[in-house]
N, C-alpha and C positions, 0 to 999 in steps of 0.2 A: 254166303249160303243162307238161304232163308228156311227156318225151320217152322213147320206147321204144328200146332199143338191140338191134339184131339183127345178128349177125355173119354174113356171107356165107361159107359154108363152102366153101373151095376144095380142101381135102384131108381125107380121112376121119379123120386124126389130130387134127383140131381139136375134134371132138365127144368129150368125155371126161366123167367123173364130176365133174371140176372145174367144167365148164360148168353142170351141174345145181346144184351147190352155190352157185356164184356168182350164179345168177339166182333163187334161192329167195326168196320174198317175205315172209319173216319179218321183223318190224320191232320191235326192242327199243330201249330207251334207248342201250344199247351200240352198236347199229346206227347210230342217229342221230348219235352222237359220231363214230364211225369214218367216216361219209359226210361229216361236216363236215371232218375233217382231210384225208381223200382229195381233196376238192374243193379245198381250199387248196393242196395238193401239186400237183394237176393244173393249177391256174392259174399256179403259180410257174414261173419260167424255169429252163432247165437250168443255167445258171451259179449261180443262187441255191441249187439243189439240191446241185450239186457243192461249193460253199463250206459248206453245212450238213453234208454228210457229212464233210468235213474237220474241222469243230468237234467231231463226235461222237467223234473219237479212233479208237483201234484197234477195228475191227469184225470179228466172226466172219465166216468165209468164207461167202458165201451158196450155198445148195444149190438150183440151179434146178429147179423143178417143171415149169414152162413157160417156156422161154427167150423173151425178148422177140421178138414177131412182129407185123408189121403186118397189118391187116385192114381191112375196110369195115364201116360201120354204116349202117343206114337211119335217117335222122332223121324223126321223125313229129311232126306238130304237130295243133293243133285250131283250127278256124275260130272266130275271136273268142275263143280261149282256152278255150271250154267247148263248142264245137259238135262237128261230125263230124270225125273223124280223117282226116288226109290225109298222104301221104308228101311230105315237104319236100324231100328229097335225100339224097345219100350223103356221108359223110365218112370220111377215112382215120383209123384209130385204131390205136395200138400198145399191146399188153397184155403183161404179164409177171407170173408168179407164182413166188415162191421162198421157201424157208425159211431162216431165220437160225439161229444157234446156240441160241436159246431154243425152237426148235421151232414158233413161230408161223408161220403161212403169211401172207406179205405179197403183196398184188397191187398192180399199178400199170397204170393206164390213162392214156393221153394222146392228145389230138388231134394227128394228123400221124404222121410215120413215124420219130420219134426214139426208137430203141431204148434208148439209154443213159438217157434221161429216165424211160422206163417202168421200167428196172431201178432207178434211184435212188428213184422213188416206191415201189416194191415193198419195197426195202430199208428205207426210213423207216417204212412201214406196219408191217412185221414188227417193227421196233425199238420202235414205239409200243404194241404189244401186250405188251410185256415190262413187268410192273408196276414193276420196279426203275428202269427208264429213262424210263418214260412221262411223268412229271411234268416232268423236266428237258427233255425234247424238246419237250413242248407249250410250255413257258415260253421256251425259247431258239430254238425254230425255228417252230412252228405259229402261236403268237400274233403275233410280229412280222410273219411273212408275211400273216397275215390282216388286220392293221392296215394294212399297206402296200397290199394290194389293195383294201381299203375306201376308202383315200385316193385311189387311182387311179380307182376306180369313181366316187367323188364328183367328181373332177376332170372325167371324161369326161361325166357327167350335167350339170354346170355348163356345159361348153363346148357341149353339145347344146342346153341351154335357152337359151343366149345367142343362138343362131342360130335360134331358133323364129320363124316367120313366121305371122301371123294372117291367114287369108283370109276374106273375106266377099263376099257378092253382093248386088246391088241387084235388087229386083223391080221389073219395068216398071210404070211409073205411080206408083211410090211413091219419094219422095226425102227 
């Protein structure tokens, strides 16, 4: 199921060139890799991200391009996963864009209104774009978080499967 994210514009300052760049649909192997680490960071809790930033040591001061700001997105779904598109509902999302000392633009999106979490995601995203730090951050932060999230997902799936109920009906006249 593909979800389309649409921000409800509440002020004219939200529509900028950054919006156009961030929604551009070019897909490269680098884009796929970045999407994976951003997804892992977005699913991580704020305390996990705070601890990760402490492990990264001294960080250059972030230069905010767009300070963390909450907004709304329209969640869209497809009937049966492949059918007609429908609006599922709205969700609160907080986004942030900033530059670190390397000059890379880091972005952070998170469900909810946690501005600090969006900032932490953007900081780590910018640092992951630095070739000098990339391998260490992936090894020390992204991969462990990804493994932990996979275990949690498996546990949740097993718990749901254990509570599965099979329903059946009898047709009148047959037994």
